[in-house]
N, C-alpha and C positions, 0 to 999 in steps of 0.2 A: 488429450495433450500429446504433442509430439516430443517425446523424451530426447530425441536426437538433437534438438535445438540446444539443450542444456548440457550435453555430454562434455563439451569443451570446457565450459565454465566449472562444472563439478570436478572434473579431473584436475584442472589447474589449481583450484582452491585446495583440494585434497593433497596434491603433491607439494605445493609451495608452503602450506601451513602445517603439513604433517598431521593431518586430521582425517578421521573417518567421515566420509560424506555419504549420506543416504538421500537419494532422490525420492520424494514422496509423490506418487501419482494419485489422482483423485477423480471421481466422477464429475462430468461436466454437464452444464445445462445446454439446451432446455430439456433434454431427455431426463436428467436427474435434477430435481429442484432443490434449491437451498432449503435446509442446511446440510444436504448430503455431502457437499464438499468439506464442510467443517467437521462433520461426523467422521469422515474418512481420515482427515488429518489428525484429529484427536486420537482415534484408535491406533493409527500407525505410530504416532509419537509416544503414546503410553506403552505400546508394545516394545518399542526400541528402548525406552527408559528402563523397562523391566528387565530386558536382556542385554543392556549396554555392556556389562562386564564381559559377556561372551565375545564381544567384539573388541575388547581391550579399551573400552571407553568408560571414563568416570561419569556416572549418572548425574553428578552435580556440575558437570562441565559440558553440558549440551547446549548448542546454539541452534536457533531456528532462523532460516534465511529464505527470502522469497523476493521475486521481482513482480512489479505490476499487480495483477490480480492475486498472484502468489504472495505478494507483500501484504495485501489486505488480509489474506488468510493467516499469515504469520501473526499479524497484530491481533486478530480475533482469537487465535490460539492462545496467545499470552494472556488475553483477557479471561478466557475460559479456565486456564490453569490457576489464575488468581482466585477465581470464584470457587473452583473445586477444592483447593487447599490440600493438605495431607499428601502432596506429591513432591518429588524432587523438583526444585525450582529450576526454571529455564535460566541459564547463565547469562544469555544475551540474545537480542534479536537483531537481525540484519535486514533492513528494508531498502530495497532498490526501486526507486521511483514507484512507490506503492499507491494504489487506490485507497483513500482513507475517509472519504465523506461523499454523501449523496444528498446534501442539503442545499448547497450554494453552487449552482452551475454558471455563475457569472463572475468568477474571480478573474483577475487580469490575465493569467497564463492561459485560461480557457479561450480567450479571444486572440491573444498574441500568437499562440501556437495552434490555432484551430485547424490549420491545414497540415499538421504533422511537423516533422516527418514521422512516419509509421503510425502513431496514434493521432487520429483526427477527432475533431469535436463530434462529428456525426457518429463515429464508432464509439466514442466515449459515452454518449447518451444512449446508445443501443445496447451496450454490454449488460447493464443491470436489468434491462427489459428482457433480454434473452434468458437470463438466469431465472427470471420470474415468469417466463413463458407468456409475456404480454405482447400482443400485436395490435397494430392500428393506433398506437398512442401518438398524440400530437407532440412531436419532438421539438417543434418551434416553441410551444408554450412551456414544455418541460425545461428547455434550455433557458427560459426566462423565469425559472423558479415558480411556475404556476402550481407545483405540487405541494408547496409549503404554506400552511395557513399563517396568517399575520402574527398570531401570538407566538408561534414557534420561530418565525423569522426574527422577532425582537428578542426572544429568549436566548437564541444561539448566536446572535450578532456579536456578543462579547468573546466568542470562541472561533467563529468562522466569518471573517469579513476582510475585505480588501484594506480596510483601515488598519489592520494589524500587520500588514506586510511592509517590508522595507521599501523606501522610495525608489531604490534602483530596480525593483521588480516592476515598476510602472514606467520605467524610462522609455520603453518602446511604444508608449501610448496606451491609454486605457479609456475607452469611451463606450461603456456597456449600454445596451438598450434599456428602456424602462421595464422593470419587473412586470410579469404578467399577473393579473388578478388570480386569486386562489381558485383552483378547480378541484372539487371533491372527487371528480372522476380520476384526475391525475393522482391525487392523494392515495386513492385506493389502488390504482394500477401500479404504483411504485412501492406499495406495501410500507408506507411510512410509519406504520405502527411498530415496526422493529427498528427504530432509529438507532439505538446504541449498537446493535449488531452490525449495522450497515454504515455507520459513521463513527468510527472509533474516537474521533477528536472530541466528541461531546460526552464521552463516558465520565461518570462521577469521579471527583478528585480522589476519593478513598480507594478506588480501584486503580486509577492511573498511577498513583504514587507507589504502587506495588509492582509495576511493570519492570522488566529487567533492563539492564544497561543496553543502550541502543546505538547501532550504527545506521545512519540514514544517508542515502545518496540521492541527490536531486540534480536535475539538469535544467539549464536555462531555456533550452528549446524543447521543453516537455510540457504538455498540457497539464500534467499533474504537479508541476513545480510548486505551486502555491499551497496546495493542501499538505504537501510534504513539509514545507516550512511551518505551517500552522500546527502540525502535529509535533514538530520539534519544539516549538514554543510551549505547547501544552505539556509535554513531558518535562521540560526544564522547569516550568512553573511549579511542577509537583515534585521537584527534587530528583528526577531520574537522569542519570548521566547520559549525555548524548554526544556522539562523535558525528559531526556533520561534514559531509563532503559534497560541495556544490560545484558542479562542472559548468563553467561558462560556455563551453563549446558542445556540451553533451545534449543528447536527445533520447527520447523514449526507445528502449529496446537495444541500444548500442552494445550493451555488455555481453550479449549472447554471441557477438562476433569475435570473442577472444580466440586467438590462435587460428583464425580463419584466413589469414594471409591477405587475400585480395580484398576482403570486405572489412578487415580490421582497421580501426581508426587509430591515429597517433595517441589519443587520450584513453583508449580502451585498456591497455595493459597497465598503465600507471594507476588507473582507477581500481582495477582488481588487486594490484599490489598494495594499494592503500587499505583495501579490505583485509588482505592477508595480514598486514601489520597489526590491524585491530584485533584479529583473531589470535595472533601470537602474543599479543600484549595482555590478554585476559588472564 
């Protein structure tokens, strides 16, 4: 991971919210297979919690934040801390256009924003395969949900479905192809046996209702827009307070351009300031 990409954002959040910000690096795939990334994040977080007072930090006021794949890791971390118990509770999680599910690859935003910017549908389908070190997988069939058996499609339809999205999310047109018949080969290649670790939206209610207060940022021109909204709904349905900031002009990856001058967009700083307000209000 190139830590330089996040220097500007981390420094800005620390300075403007008067907070201690710790950037957590972790091992990447395919050299290091999942759950190495989660293991690294858990170990680092627990260590910081144990020594938080050494840095002038209240261990009961620790927030976890991440964007994109890092957002998925933060959501998974919160899940693990709920399961562990007997630890200081995470005060809040900040999720910035996070990856949150690998069950339905045919949501409206997956097609509306399939060419990016920055995150394309081709790359979106390739990322989980990279972390699983899977090569030669038929991405066309994967993109038509051929990795999900029919019983699971029906089971999770009440949690992950275009029918649960607001009508304005379909305003730019939504005409998905016919789903692909189930493929056992795809099922095994995508390691669907670990569904709840890879798709936080479908976690059981009794776990989700213990998740911390959440700040969620989604973008209209982001392929991950819809799963962000579905996760928001899942949290709210279980009584978890959610602050949702949806940027009509935003796209995946824009926030890392904070204070970059030439590449910073007009909506970048207001979005980060909104996040700062959330942190200061806790």
